[in-house]
C-alpha positions as CSV (number, residue, x, y, z in Angstrom):
1,X,0.0,0.0,0.0
2,X,1.1,3.5,-0.7
3,X,1.6,6.0,2.1
4,X,-1.6,7.9,1.0
5,X,-3.6,4.7,1.3
6,X,-2.2,3.9,4.7
7,X,-3.0,7.4,5.9
8,X,-6.6,7.2,4.6
9,X,-7.1,3.8,6.1
10,X,-5.8,5.0,9.5
11,X,-8.0,8.0,9.3
12,X,-11.1,5.8,8.5
13,X,-10.2,3.5,11.4
14,X,-9.9,6.5,13.9
15,X,-13.2,7.8,12.7
16,X,-14.9,4.5,13.2
17,X,-13.5,4.1,16.7
18,X,-14.6,7.7,17.6
19,X,-18.1,6.9,16.3
20,X,-18.3,3.7,18.3
21,X,-17.1,5.5,21.4
22,X,-19.7,8.4,20.9
23,X,-22.7,6.2,20.2
24,X,-23.6,5.3,23.8
25,X,-23.5,9.0,24.7
26,X,-25.8,9.8,21.8
27,X,-28.2,7.0,22.8
28,X,-28.6,8.4,26.3
29,X,-30.2,11.6,25.0
30,X,-32.5,10.7,22.2
31,X,-34.2,14.2,22.2
32,X,-31.6,16.9,21.6
33,X,-34.3,19.6,21.1
34,X,-36.9,20.9,23.5
35,X,-40.3,19.3,23.5
36,X,-42.9,20.9,21.3
37,X,-45.3,21.7,24.2
38,X,-42.9,24.1,25.8
39,X,-43.5,27.9,25.5
40,X,-41.6,29.5,22.7
41,X,-38.4,31.3,23.8
42,X,-38.7,33.8,21.0
43,X,-41.4,36.2,19.8
44,X,-43.9,34.9,17.3
45,X,-43.4,35.8,13.7
46,X,-46.9,37.5,13.3
47,X,-47.3,41.1,14.1
48,X,-50.7,42.0,15.6
49,X,-50.2,45.7,15.2
50,X,-51.6,47.1,11.9
């Protein structure tokens, strides 16, 4: 294998190991956004003033 192929293979291996290490942390919090029934933290887009 050439040096470039070895570097790419090592990079792919490191990415795979990092993804495997991060997957339990991602599984612990399946909802990264606020629930839909919470009040809106920003003003609504409609303007009631004429």
